[in-house]
C-alpha positions in Angstrom: 3.3 -5.8 4.0 5.2 -6.2 7.3 3.7 -4.3 10.2 6.8 -2.4 11.1 7.6 -1.5 7.4 3.9 -0.2 7.3 4.1 2.1 10.6 7.0 3.6 9.0 5.4 4.0 5.4 2.1 5.3 6.7 3.0 8.6 8.3 5.6 9.4 5.2 3.0 8.8 2.8 0.3 10.8 4.4 2.8 13.8 4.7 3.4 13.6 0.9 -0.4 13.1 0.6 -0.8 16.5 2.4 1.7 18.2 0.5 0.2 17.1 -2.9 -3.2 18.0 -2.0 -2.1 21.6 -0.8 -1.3 22.7 -4.4 -4.6 22.0 -5.6 -6.0 25.6 -4.9 -3.1 27.1 -6.3 -3.1 25.2 -9.7 -7.1 25.9 -9.9 -6.5 29.8 -9.5 -4.0 29.7 -12.3 -6.2 27.6 -14.7 -9.2 30.2 -13.9 -6.9 33.2 -14.8 -8.2 32.9 -18.5 -11.6 32.6 -17.6 -11.6 28.9 -17.8 -15.2 27.7 -16.1 -14.9 25.5 -13.0 -16.8 22.8 -14.4 -14.3 22.4 -17.1 -11.3 22.3 -14.5 -13.0 19.6 -12.7 -14.2 17.3 -15.8 -10.5 17.5 -17.2 -8.8 16.9 -14.0 -10.7 13.6 -13.4 -10.5 12.9 -17.1 -6.5 13.3 -17.4 -6.3 11.1 -14.2 -8.4 8.4 -15.3 -6.2 8.5 -18.7 -3.3 8.4 -16.9 -4.2 5.4 -14.9 -5.8 3.4 -18.0 -2.5 1.7 -19.3 -1.8 0.5 -16.0 -5.2 -0.6 -14.9 -6.4 -2.3 -18.2 -3.1 -4.4 -18.5 -1.9 -5.0 -14.9 -5.1 -5.3 -13.3 -7.5 -6.4 -16.0 -8.4 -9.8 -14.2 -9.4 -7.9 -11.0 -11.5 -5.4 -12.8 -13.3 -8.2 -14.6 -13.7 -10.1 -11.2 -15.4 -7.0 -9.4 -18.8 -8.0 -8.0 -22.0 -6.1 -8.5 -21.8 -4.7 -5.0 -18.5 -3.4 -5.6 -19.3 -1.8 -8.9 -22.3 -0.1 -7.6 -20.8 1.3 -4.4 -17.7 2.1 -6.8 -20.0 4.1 -9.1 -21.5 5.9 -5.9 -18.2 6.9 -4.9 -17.4 8.3 -8.3 -20.4 10.3 -8.0 -19.8 11.6 -4.6 -16.3 12.8 -6.0 -17.8 14.2 -9.0 -19.8 16.5 -6.6 -17.1 17.2 -4.1 -14.8 18.6 -6.9 -17.8 20.3 -8.9 -18.7 22.4 -5.8 -15.5 23.0 -4.4 -13.8 24.5 -7.2 -16.7 26.4 -7.9 -16.5 28.0 -4.5 -12.9 29.3 -5.5 -14.5 31.7 -7.9 -16.7 33.3 -5.1 -14.6 33.1 -1.8 -10.9 33.3 -0.7 -8.8 30.1 -1.0 -8.2 29.9 2.9 -11.9 30.2 3.4 -12.8 27.5 0.6 -10.1 25.1 1.9 -10.8 25.3 5.5 -14.9 24.9 4.7 -14.1 21.6 2.4 -11.9 20.4 5.3 -14.6 19.9 7.6 -15.1 16.4 6.0 -13.4 14.7 8.8 -16.0 16.3 11.1 -19.2 14.8 9.2 -17.2 11.4 8.7 -17.0 11.1 12.7 -20.7 12.1 12.8 -21.5 9.4 10.7 -19.2 6.8 11.6 -21.8 5.6 14.5 -24.2 4.6 11.8 -22.1 3.6 8.9 -18.5 2.2 10.4 -19.6 1.3 13.6 -17.8 4.0 15.7 -19.1 5.6 18.6 -19.9 9.3 18.8 -18.5 10.7 21.9 -18.9 13.8 23.8 -15.7 15.4 22.3 -17.1 14.9 19.0 -20.3 16.8 19.9 -17.9 19.7 21.2 -16.0 19.6 17.9 -19.1 20.0 15.9 -20.3 23.0 17.8 -16.8 24.6 17.5 -16.7 23.6 13.9 -20.0 25.4 13.4 -19.2 28.5 15.1 -15.8 28.9 13.2 -17.8 28.4 9.9 -20.0 31.2 10.9 -17.0 33.6 11.9 -15.3 32.9 8.6 -18.6 33.2 6.7 -19.5 36.8 8.3 -15.5 37.8 8.1 -15.9 37.6 4.2 -19.2 39.6 4.1 -18.2 42.5 6.3 -15.9 45.3 5.7 -13.5 47.5 8.2 -14.4 50.9 7.5 -14.8 53.2 10.6 -15.5 50.4 12.5 -16.8 46.9 11.6 -19.8 47.2 9.1 -21.8 44.2 8.1 -24.6 43.8 5.8 -28.1 42.7 6.8 -28.3 38.9 7.4 -30.5 38.5 4.1 -27.6 40.2 2.3 -25.0 38.0 3.8 -26.4 34.9 3.1 -27.0 36.3 -0.6 -23.3 37.6 -0.8 -20.9 35.9 -3.3 -18.7 34.9 -0.3 -21.2 33.2 1.4 -22.2 31.2 -1.7 -18.7 30.1 -2.0 -18.6 29.0 1.4 -21.7 27.2 1.1 -20.2 25.4 -2.2 -17.1 24.3 -0.2 -19.1 23.2 2.6 -21.4 21.0 0.0 -17.8 19.8 -1.1 -17.1 18.6 2.3 -20.4 16.6 2.7 -19.7 14.8 -0.8 -16.2 13.9 0.2 -17.6 12.4 3.2 -19.5 9.7 1.1 -16.2 9.4 -0.9 -14.3 8.5 2.0 -16.7 6.2 3.9 -17.5 4.3 0.9 -13.7 4.1 0.2 -13.1 2.6 3.8 -15.7 -0.2 2.9 -14.4 -1.0 -0.5 -10.7 -1.0 0.1 -10.8 -3.6 2.3 -11.6 -6.0 -0.6 -10.0 -4.1 -3.5 -6.5 -3.2 -4.4 -5.8 0.5 -5.0 -5.5 0.6 -8.9 -8.6 -0.9 -9.6 -10.4 1.1 -7.1 -9.1 4.4 -8.1 -9.7 3.7 -11.7 -13.3 2.9 -11.2 -13.9 5.8 -8.9 -12.0 8.3 -11.0 -13.6 7.2 -14.3 -17.3 7.3 -12.9 -16.3 10.9 -11.5 -14.9 11.9 -14.8 -18.0 10.9 -16.7 -20.1 12.4 -14.4 -18.4 15.7 -14.7 -18.3 15.5 -18.5 -22.2 15.1 -18.5 -22.5 18.1 -16.1 -19.9 20.3 -18.0 -21.6 19.5 -21.4 -25.2 20.0 -19.9 -24.1 23.4 -18.7 -23.1 24.5 -22.0 -19.2 24.2 -21.6 -16.8 22.8 -24.1 -13.5 21.1 -23.0 -11.8 22.8 -26.1 -10.4 26.2 -27.1 -8.3 27.0 -24.0 -4.8 28.3 -23.9 -2.0 25.4 -23.6 -1.1 26.8 -20.3 -4.4 26.2 -18.9 -4.3 22.5 -20.0 -0.8 22.7 -18.3 -2.2 23.5 -15.0 -5.1 21.1 -15.0 -2.7 18.4 -15.9 -0.6 19.2 -12.6 -4.0 18.9 -11.0 -4.4 15.5 -12.4 -0.7 14.4 -11.4 -0.2 15.8 -8.1 -3.3 16.3 -5.9 -5.4 13.8 -7.8 -2.9 10.8 -8.6 -0.6 11.4 -5.5 -2.6 13.0 -3.0 -6.0 11.7 -3.5 -4.8 8.2 -4.2 -2.6 8.1 -1.1 -5.5 8.7 1.3 -7.1 6.0 -0.8 -4.3 3.8 -0.3 -4.3 4.3 3.4 -7.9 3.7 3.9 -6.9 0.1 3.6 -4.9 0.3 6.7 -6.7 3.1 8.8 -10.1 4.1 9.7 -11.7 6.7 7.6 -11.9 9.0 10.5 -8.1 8.9 11.0 -7.2 9.4 7.3 -9.9 12.2 7.0 -8.1 13.9 10.0 -4.9 13.9 7.9 -6.3 16.2 5.6 -6.2 19.0 8.3 -2.8 20.0 7.0 -4.2 21.0 3.6 -5.7 24.5 4.9 -2.5 25.3 6.4 -0.5 24.1 3.3 -2.7 26.0 1.0 -3.0 29.4 3.0 0.8 29.4 3.1 1.0 29.1 -0.7 -1.8 31.2 -1.4 0.0 34.1 0.8 3.5 33.7 -1.0 2.1 33.0 -4.6 -1.3 34.7 -4.7 -0.6 37.5 -2.0 -3.6 36.4 -0.8 -3.6 37.2 3.2 -6.5 35.9 5.4 -8.0 38.2 7.5 -7.7 38.2 11.3 -11.4 36.8 11.8 -10.9 34.1 9.0 -7.7 33.1 10.9 -9.7 32.6 14.3 -12.6 31.0 12.4 -10.2 28.5 10.8 -8.7 27.7 14.1 -12.1 26.8 15.8 -13.0 24.8 12.8 -9.8 23.0 12.7 -9.9 22.3 16.7 -13.6 21.2 16.3 -12.7 18.8 13.5 -9.5 17.5 15.7 -11.7 16.5 18.5 -14.5 15.0 16.5 -12.3 12.8 14.6 -9.9 11.9 17.4 -12.7 10.9 19.3 -13.6 8.2 16.4 -11.5 5.2 16.9 
């Protein structure tokens, strides 16, 4: 692709990706409305995405799939497992905490990418990255406590042991675990995309993630059958928009941009998701949540921007 065309296409494509992934939290909430388990939503999301990709991958890219090296297959499988853990933990977090808190925590992925870059991507960790880490940890603490405290005759917070056991804190931790998993997914994607075209890569990764989530779902005793047609409709939209458009665009950009730079573009997701949650779910984030989110986003920005 010509450099001039690429310079114009990359910003536009990443903007579309941000818009697409911002809808994920809303679609998940609607899919959960009739009690659909989070693991079922995650498994069907990746399964639908893989099935939609299959006709193209198995016809137009069959030769490339057959030519994959053992190293590429192993790394692709590991990337898929990271993606499965990401969705299993993050989607589950939405059962326990707010959309704003969940998305902000899961969006700390760029921070961890920046921290691991010196070891795995030969990117130097600067003073700004260290400062960013401190800001992000402080912001996470503020959000966790804001979800656990109530304002009634002053600010009343439970004891620390109760906070750590609360539903909101558990949901925030699950979202953070999702961020750690997506970090591995992005770093491996940066390595593999240099030698693989987009469709074979995402078909391998999404397919492995779907298989892992199906095993987890069945092991947990859930069935993918018996839900309302509207539930399957919301999950299909999850596969079509946030997954095939949003995630696939990020994976496309990994061929041309450093993982930390691609990761930092995901910082638009908390803003988009919080706006959608406010208008569609009437979910207003608390002032402390907004303040903590600003600290986290500033920390991620500093850490990710310092990774060249």
